C-alpha positions in Angstrom: -48.6 48.3 -35.1 -50.6 49.6 -38.3 -53.8 47.7 -36.2 -53.7 50.6 -33.4 -54.2 53.2 -35.9 -56.6 51.8 -38.1 -60.1 53.0 -38.3 -62.8 50.8 -36.6 -64.0 49.3 -39.7 -60.7 48.5 -40.7 -59.5 46.9 -37.3 -62.7 44.3 -37.7 -61.8 43.9 -41.4 -57.7 43.4 -40.3 -59.3 40.7 -37.3 -61.3 38.7 -40.0 -58.6 38.5 -42.3 -56.1 37.3 -39.6 -58.5 34.9 -38.6 -59.3 33.9 -42.0 -55.3 33.4 -42.5 -55.6 31.6 -39.2 -58.0 28.9 -40.4 -56.4 28.8 -43.7 -53.3 27.3 -42.2 -55.5 25.1 -39.9 -56.9 24.1 -42.8 -54.2 22.8 -44.9 -52.7 20.1 -42.4 -55.1 16.9 -43.2 -57.4 15.0 -41.4 -56.5 11.4 -41.0 -58.7 10.2 -37.9 -61.5 10.7 -36.1 -59.3 12.4 -33.2 -58.1 15.2 -35.5 -61.3 15.7 -36.9 -61.8 16.7 -33.3 -59.2 18.5 -32.8 -59.7 20.4 -35.7 -63.1 21.2 -34.3 -61.6 22.6 -31.1 -58.8 24.6 -33.1 -61.7 26.2 -35.2 -63.7 26.9 -32.1 -66.9 24.6 -32.9 -68.6 23.1 -30.3 -67.8 19.5 -30.1 -71.9 19.2 -28.9 -73.1 15.5 -28.6 -74.7 15.4 -31.9 -71.5 16.4 -34.0 -69.4 13.6 -32.2 -71.9 11.1 -33.5 -72.0 12.2 -36.9 -67.8 12.2 -37.0 -67.8 9.0 -34.7 -70.6 7.3 -37.4 -68.0 8.6 -40.5 -64.8 7.5 -39.3 -66.8 3.9 -38.4 -68.3 3.4 -42.0 -65.3 4.4 -43.9 -67.8 5.0 -46.7 -69.5 7.9 -48.2 -73.4 8.7 -46.9 -76.2 10.8 -47.4 -77.6 13.0 -44.6 -81.0 10.6 -44.7 -78.1 7.7 -44.5 -76.8 9.5 -41.5 -79.9 10.0 -39.9 -81.3 6.8 -40.2 -78.0 4.7 -39.0 -77.2 6.9 -36.0 -81.2 6.4 -34.8 -81.2 2.9 -35.3 -78.0 2.7 -33.0 -80.4 4.3 -30.4 -78.4 8.2 -30.7 -81.3 9.8 -30.9 -80.7 12.9 -33.0 -83.0 15.0 -35.5 -82.8 16.0 -39.0 -82.4 19.4 -38.5 -79.6 18.3 -36.7 -78.0 15.7 -38.9 -78.3 18.8 -41.6 -77.2 22.0 -39.7 -73.6 19.6 -38.5 -73.4 18.2 -41.7 -73.1 21.5 -43.2 -70.8 23.2 -40.5 -68.4 20.4 -40.6 -67.9 20.1 -44.4 -67.9 23.8 -44.7 -64.8 23.9 -42.3 -63.1 21.2 -44.3 -63.2 18.7 -41.6 -65.6 16.2 -43.2 -65.8 15.8 -47.4 -69.1 16.9 -49.3 -69.6 15.5 -52.7 -72.6 16.9 -54.8 -74.1 14.3 -56.9 -77.2 14.6 -59.1 -78.9 12.8 -56.5 -78.1 14.5 -53.5 -74.7 15.4 -51.4 -73.4 12.2 -49.9 -70.8 13.1 -46.8 -67.4 11.0 -46.3 -64.5 11.2 -43.3 -61.6 12.3 -45.6 -60.5 15.8 -45.7 -57.2 15.8 -47.9 -56.8 15.5 -51.5 -58.0 12.1 -53.0 -60.0 10.9 -56.2 -62.7 8.7 -56.6 -63.7 5.5 -58.1 -67.6 5.2 -58.7 -68.8 2.0 -59.1 -71.5 2.1 -61.3 -73.3 -1.1 -60.4 -73.3 -0.7 -56.7 -73.3 3.4 -56.5 -70.6 3.8 -54.0 -67.7 5.7 -54.1 -64.3 4.4 -53.2 -61.3 6.9 -52.0 -58.0 6.6 -53.7 -55.0 8.4 -53.7 -53.4 8.7 -56.8 -50.3 10.2 -57.7 -49.7 11.2 -61.3 -46.6 11.0 -63.4 -44.6 14.2 -63.1 -44.2 14.3 -66.9 -48.4 13.9 -67.5 -48.5 16.7 -65.0 -46.0 19.1 -66.9 -48.0 17.9 -70.1 -51.3 19.5 -68.7 -49.4 22.5 -67.4 -48.0 23.3 -70.7 -51.5 22.8 -72.2 -53.3 24.8 -70.4 -50.6 27.4 -69.1 -51.9 26.7 -65.1 -49.7 25.4 -62.4 -51.0 22.3 -61.1 -51.0 22.6 -57.3 -53.8 19.4 -56.8 -56.1 16.9 -58.3 -59.3 14.8 -57.9 -59.8 12.4 -60.7 -63.2 11.0 -61.2 -62.9 7.3 -62.3 -66.2 5.2 -63.2 -66.4 1.8 -63.6 -68.3 -1.9 -62.6 -67.2 -4.0 -59.8 -69.3 -6.7 -61.6 -69.9 -7.5 -65.0 -70.6 -4.6 -67.4 -74.4 -4.9 -68.2 -75.4 -6.1 -71.8 -76.4 -3.3 -73.9 -79.6 -3.8 -76.2 
């Protein structure tokens, strides 16, 4: 009812807020499969181009975090010709909508297929990032909340270690 009596600029703002709320509701459900990722793209009104499908399929098949360059190389090795720019643009669009994960590292961005809340094990000798789902005990969360005065609603933990023997110092 308010929308009908609002000024034109207010109508635009209210419509944008309504769409943002709709997208927030859509984005709250975790994506756990390629089909769910494709469905989320459609729900958000994103075009499912051939290139976008290639990228999503690769991320779900590989089950690892990759740079844009690695994604580009692997797709072209599979005979799926795609340009650098297309890879970067699609990765940006997919990660900005929460369909895929983007991890910022000192040596660049890595992309993965898991979009729901999870933690990472950073393997220092292989340079891999492994996804893990960790549930902290309630008493630890309460301790953090008591120390900070912040109610914890979500968390991501980064673990670091070596798969092989830790290198000798010296």
